[in-house]
N, C-alpha and C positions, 0 to 999 in steps of 0.2 A: 504494500500500500504506500502511496506517496507520503513523504514526511512533511510536517508543517514547515513553513518558511521561517527562517530565523527571526525576521522582523515581526512575525506574528506572536513570538514569545514575549512575555512581559519583561523578562530579563534573560541574559545569557552569562555564563561564567566559565572561567578556565582555572584549573588548579595544576600547579607545577610541583611535582614531588621531587625536589632536588636533593642532591647528596648532602648539602649543608642546610638549606632552608626549604621550607614548604611555602609557596606563595599562592594567593588566590586573587583574581580580579573579577569583579561583578560589573556588568555593563549593560547598556541598552543599545541595540542595533537600530540605526536610523538612517535611511536612504544610503545604504552602502558604507556608512561610517559607524564607528564605535565610540560611544560616550561612556567613559569609565565613571562608575558611581562609587565604587569601594575598592580599596586595595588592602590586603592583609598579608602579613609575612611573619613567620616564626622560625627561629633557629632550632632545627630538629637534630641536625648532624646524624642523619641516618647512616652515612658512610662510616662514622666512628664506631658503629655497632657491628661492623663486619669483622669476623675473626679470620684466622689463617686458613680455615676451611671454606671461606666465603659464605658463611652462614650469618644471617642477621640475628643478633641477640634479641631475646624477648623484651628486654628493657628498651632497646632502640625501636622495636616495633611499637611498643606501648607509647613511647614519646610521639611517634608519627600518628598513631590512632587517636591519641588525646588531642593533638592539633587538628586532625580532620574532624573530630567531634565538634570542635568549636567552629571550624569552617562550615560544617554541615548545617548549622542553624541558618546561615544566609541563603543556602540553596534549597532549603526544605520546600518541597512542593513544586520545584521547577520540573517541567516535563522532560522526558527522554529526548535527547538531541539538543537540549539547551545548555548542557554542561559537558565539558570535555576535560578529562583528567589524564595527565601524562606523567609517567615515571621515567627517570633518567639513569645516570650511571650506577648509583648504588643498587637500584632494582635490576639493572642489566646484569650486575655482577653477582647478586645474591642468589645462591642456589635454592634457598627456601622462599623466594619472592612470591610464589603462588599462595603461600599461607598468609602473608601480609596482604596481598591483593584481595584474597577472598574476604578477609575481615574488613578491609577498606570498602569493598563493594557493598557488603551488607550494611555498613555504617552509613554510607552516603546515598545508596540507591542508584548510583551511576557507576559505569564500568571504568576501571583503571586500565590504561593502555601503557605498556612499556615500549618506548621508542628507541630506535638505533641512534648511535652517535651522530651520523650524518643527517638523519631526519631531525634530530635535535638542532643541528646546525642550521638546517633550512628554516625551521620555525623561529629560531633566534633572529636570523637575518630578516625574516618577514616582520617580526616585532620591531626590530631596529629601524628598518626602512620606512615603516609607517609612523615613526616617532621623531624623525629628523627631517631636515630640508631635503627636498627631492632634487639633488644636484645631478648634472649629466655625467660626471666622471665615474670611474670605478672606486669602490671603497673596500677597505679591509675591515672586517668585524671580528673581534675576539671576545670570548666570554669565558672567564676563569671560574669554573664551577667548583663544587665540593669534591667531585671525583673525576671529572674530565674537563678538558678545555677545548672549546670549539673555535674553529677558524673558518671564515667565509670570505671569499672575494666575490663581489657582486656589482651589478650596475642597476641603478634605480631599484626596482622591486624584484629583480631576477638574480638569484645566486648563480655564479659561474663555476665556482669550485667550493666544495664543502669538505672539511676535515674535522676529525675528533681525536684527541690524544688522551692517553691514560695518565693525566696528571691533574691534580686539583688541590685546593687549599686544605681540605679535610684529610684526604689520603696522604698528602705530603706532611701534614702536621703529625699524623700518626706515625709516619716513618722517620721524621727528622727532628721534631720538636715536641714529642709526646709529653715530656715532663715539664714543658714550659720554659726550659733554659735555652737562651739564644747565644750561640758562640759562632765565631768566624768559620770554624771548621764545619759545623752543622749547616750553616747558611750556604757555604760553598758546595756542600754535598747536594743540597736541594737545588741550587742553581745549576749545577752540572747535570743532575738528573733531568731537569727541564730542558737544558740545551740538547741533551742526547735524544730526547723525545722529539724535539723540534727539527732535528737533522733530517727526519724522514719526510718532512713536508715543506721545508723552507724554500727549496729551489722551485717547487711547483707554484708556491704562492708568489714568489718574486718574478717568476716568468710572466705571470699575468699582469703584475704591477697594480698600483692603486694611487689615487690622488689624495685620499684622506683615510685616517685610521680611527675607528670608533670602538669603544669598549662597552660591554653590557654587564649588568649585574653588580653584586655588592662589593667584590674585591676591587674592581676598577674604580668604583665610586669612592671607596674608602681610601685607596692610595691617593687619588686625586685630591680629596678633601684634606688629607694629612699634608700633602705638598703645599696646598693653598694656605694651610695654617702656618706653615713655615715661611710664607711670603715668597714662594718660588713659582707661583702659578695662580690661575683663577679657577681651579677645579679640574684642569686637564693634567695628564701625566706627561712628564718630559724627562730627558736624561739627567739634567742637573738636579731636579727634584728627587729622582730615584736615588742618585748617589748620596744626597744629603740625608734622605730618609734611612738608607741602609746604614750610614755611619751612626746616626742617632740610635737606631734600633740595636746595633751591636754594642753600643756604649751602655744601653739599659741592661742588657743581659738576661732579662726575664720578662715573660709576657705580662706578669702582674703589674709591671712598672710602666706599661704602655699607657700614655695619657694624651695622645694626639687628639686635637679637636677633630670631630667628625667620625671618630672611630668609637663605636658603641662598645660597652664592656663585653657583650657576648661575642664580639668579633676579635677581641684581643688574642685569644688562643690561636686562631688560624691566620692572623695577620702576617707573621714572618714568612710562612710558606707561600702565601699569596703574593707577597712582595718579591720573593725569590723567583717565582714563576713570571711575574710581570717584568722583572729586570731581564730575565732570559729571553723573553719575547722581544723586548726592545733591542737587545744586542743581536739576536739571531736575524731579525728582520730589518735592522738598521733604522729603527723608527726615531723620529724627532718629536712627535706629538701624538697623543691619543686622547680624544675627547670622550666623554661619557654620554651614553644614551639611556634615558629612562625606560625605553621600550626594550623588552627582552623576550624570553621564551613564552611566558604566559600571554603577553599581548599578541605574539605570533600565533599562538593556538587560537585565540579569539578571531583573528583575521582569517586564518585558515578555515575555521568553522563557518565564517561568513561567506568565504569564497565558494565553499562546497555548495551552498544554497543559492549562489548566484551563477551557477553553471560554469564555474571556473575551478572545478575540482582537480587539484594537481594529480590525483590518482589516475584520472583519465589520461592525462598527458604521459604519466609514467608508464602506463600499460601500452600506450601507443608507441612509445620509444622502444619498449621491450619487444613488441611485435615486429617493429622495423628491424631491430638489431638481429633478431633470430629468424628473419625471413618467413614470417607466418603467412600462410595462404589466407589472405584477408576475406576472400569470398566464402571459403569454407568456414572460417571462424564466425562470420556473420550468419551463415545458415544455421550453424549449431547453436549460436546464441539465441537466435529467434525461436528455434524449436524448444530450447530449454526453458525460456521464459514463458512460452505458450503452455508448456506442460506444467510449469509452476503454477500458473493461474488456475489450472484445473484441479490441482491437488492441495493448494495452499491451505485451505480450511481444514481438510481432513488430516493433514500432516503438520499442522501448526507452523507453517512456513510463511507467516504474514508480516514479518518484521523487515525493515529496510535492509539489514545486513544479509538476510537470506537472499534477497534478489541481487544485491550487489555482488556477493561472493559467486553466485551461480553465473552471472553474466561475465564477471572477470575470468572465471575458470574456463568458460566457453571460448573466450578470446585467446587465451594463452596456453590452452592444453597441449598444443603441438610444438611449443618452442624447443622442446628437447630433440626434435627431428634434426635441428641444425648441428647437433653433436653427433648423433648416430641413430639409425632406425632401431637397432636392437635396444630394448628396454628404454625407449625414448621417454616414456612416462616418468621413469625414475630420474633421467637427466633433467627433464623439465622441472620436476619437484625440487631437485637440488639447486637449480639456478634461481628459482623463486625464493627458496628458503634462505639462501646465502647472499643474495644481491642486496644492495642498498636501494630500496624502492621508495622514492619520495612520496610522502603522504600516507604511507602504510605503517601501522603499528606492528610490533613483533607478532602479536597474536593474529592480526590480519594475514601476515605473510605465512605463518605456520598453517593456518586454515586453508589458505589458497593453495599452498604447496601440497597439502594433503589431498585436496580435490583433484589436482593434476596427477598426483601419484596414483590415486585410485580410479582414474578415468577409464582404465582398460585392464584386462586380465584380473589377477587376484586383488581383492580389496583388503587392505591392511586393517582388519577390524580392531585390533588392539590399539592402534594409533588414534582411531576415532574415540575410543574410550578415554584417552588421555585428556579430552576436552570436557569431561564431566557431563553436566546436563546438556551442554551444547552439542555433544557428540552424536546424539540421536538425530538432531536436525541436520548436522553435517553429513551424516551417512545417507539421509534421505536426499539431500542435495546431490550427493555423489551418484545416487541411483538415477536421478533426473538427468544429470549430465551424461551419464553412460547411455541412457535412452536416446538423447538427442544426437549423440555421436553415432550410434548404431543406425539411427533413422537416416542419417546422411552418410553412411559408409560408402555408398556409391555417390561420389562427390558431385552432386548437382545434375547428374545426367539422366535421372529418372523422375517421372511425375510423382509428386508427393501426395500420398493418400491422406484422408482425414482419419485420425486415430483417436479413439476415446480412451481416456485414462480413468480408472477407478482405484482409489487408494484405500487400503486398510492399514492397521498399525504396523504390520510387518509384511505387507503384500502390495503388489501392484498388478492390476489387470489391464491388459491392452487389447482393445477390440479394433481390428482392421476391417475395412470393407470386405464384404463376402467375396471370396475367390481371389483377393489380391495377393495374399501370401503364397497361394499355390502357383500363381503366375510369376512370383518373384522369389524363387527358391533360395537365393543367396541371403536375402534379408531374413527369410524364415530360419535358415541355418544359424545366422547371427543371433537371433533372439533365443533360439533353443540352447545355444552355447551360453548365452547370457544368463538364462535361467539356472544353469549349472553353477556358474560363478556365484550368483546371488544366494544359492542354497548354502554355500559355505559360510555365509554370515547370518544364517537363519532367516533368510528373506525369500518370499515366494513370488515368482513372476509367472503370470499366466498370460498366454498369447492366444488370441482367437482370431 
C-alpha cells in the first residue's frame, strides 16, 4: 500500500545512535524544506562498552536505552515512516547488537537501522550540504565520531567520494588515554595511529581536490571553540590553533584539568584523542582551515527521508548503477518485476505482505536477481547475493542489504530456509516474498518470446495454488516442467505448490 507523504505527518524525527553520543532532531517538513523544532543530545559512549570480544556490556546498553526512553517521549504516537533511527560504528562493531536493537525497537516502536560507514558518510554530507552556503566548488567534509571518522569530497549536494576509517575519539580514548593521563608519548601514539589510518585514503581525497574544508559534529566544534578561547580563531580550526592547543593540553597532563571555554565537562575525557585525530587530518591533508557545520548525520537522515517521499530516493539510483555495472538484461528485469508485483497484489492480504518494505524488497530483488551472471553462470544466484551483501549500497541499511541478498540467493534452486529464520518474525514474510519472486522468474523463463497467460494465485499459510488457462500448460511443456520442479524445491521448506 502507498505510504503517507512526509509532509502529511505532523512531525518527523531522526535519531542518530552514535558511538559517543545519541542525538535526536524533531522537525516539520514544509514545501521540501525542514524546520527543526527540537534538538536533543546525550553522551552515551556506547563504544566505551565494547570489550575485547566486541560485545556491548549490559551497562552500556542500559545507558543507551535510558537515553532512548527519554527521546521516546517526543516521538510517542508518531506514525511509521515519520521516524528514522540509524546506528553507526559501535553497533556495526558489536557482535550482540541484535539484542540492543531488539530492546530499542520495543522501547521506541520504530525500527533501528545499522548503516555502513560509507552510507554514514553520505548522510553526513547530505546534512552538511543543507546547512551551509550552496557554493559551486568542491568541499571536503570530515566528521570525527566516537568510533569512526568519515570523509567526503562532494560538490553542492552530491558526494563524489565517501570514506570511513576505524578511528574515533571514544575508541582512541580507550586505547591511549583510558586512565585520563595525557603524556607526549601517548599523544604521539594516537596521532601516529590516525596518520596510518589516513594513509589508505589521503591520495584519493587529494586527487579530487577541494576549495573548502568543513567539519561536522562535536569534536570539530569543541576544538574550534577551544582555539577561539585562546584568541587564535573565530571558531574554525587552523594549524596555529592546533599547535597551541596541543602544547597546552600536554602541559595539563590530565583530562580532569581541562578547562577550555567551550568544552563541556562530559567531553573532557575524549578531548585529547579527538585533538590527536584532528591534528593528523590537518597534517595528512595539508589543511589550513576547517570550519564547523551545525548540520551532520541526523539532519542528513531527515533530508534523506524527505527525498524518498519526493521521488528522489537514492536507493533507486543505487540499484540503477548496480544494474548498469553488472550488465543486467533490463527488459527481463522489468518483466519479472511487473509479474512479481502483480502476484503480490493478489496474495498480499492472505500472506500479510501489505507493508511498504515488502513491495520495495520484492521489486528491488526482481531488478537485480541476475547481477551474478556477470561473474559466472554457475551458481550465479550465490555470486549475486555476495555482491549485494558486501557492496556499499547508498541509501540501504545493513538489514536492507542482508534481506535483499537473501532474496537473490534464494531466487533459484535450493532455498536456504535456515537463513530466513535468522530474521525472526520477518523471516516468514521474507520467505513468502522469495516464493513470489521465484514464481515471476519461472513465469518469464522463456524470456519474453511467448504470450503471457492470465494466472490466478490463491495463497494459504504454507501453500500457493496456481491456476493457468485450461490447456495452456499442456501446450507449453517447458513451463509445466519448470513448475513441477519448483514444487519439489518448495517441498523442502515445507511449502506446497499446486499447479492446475
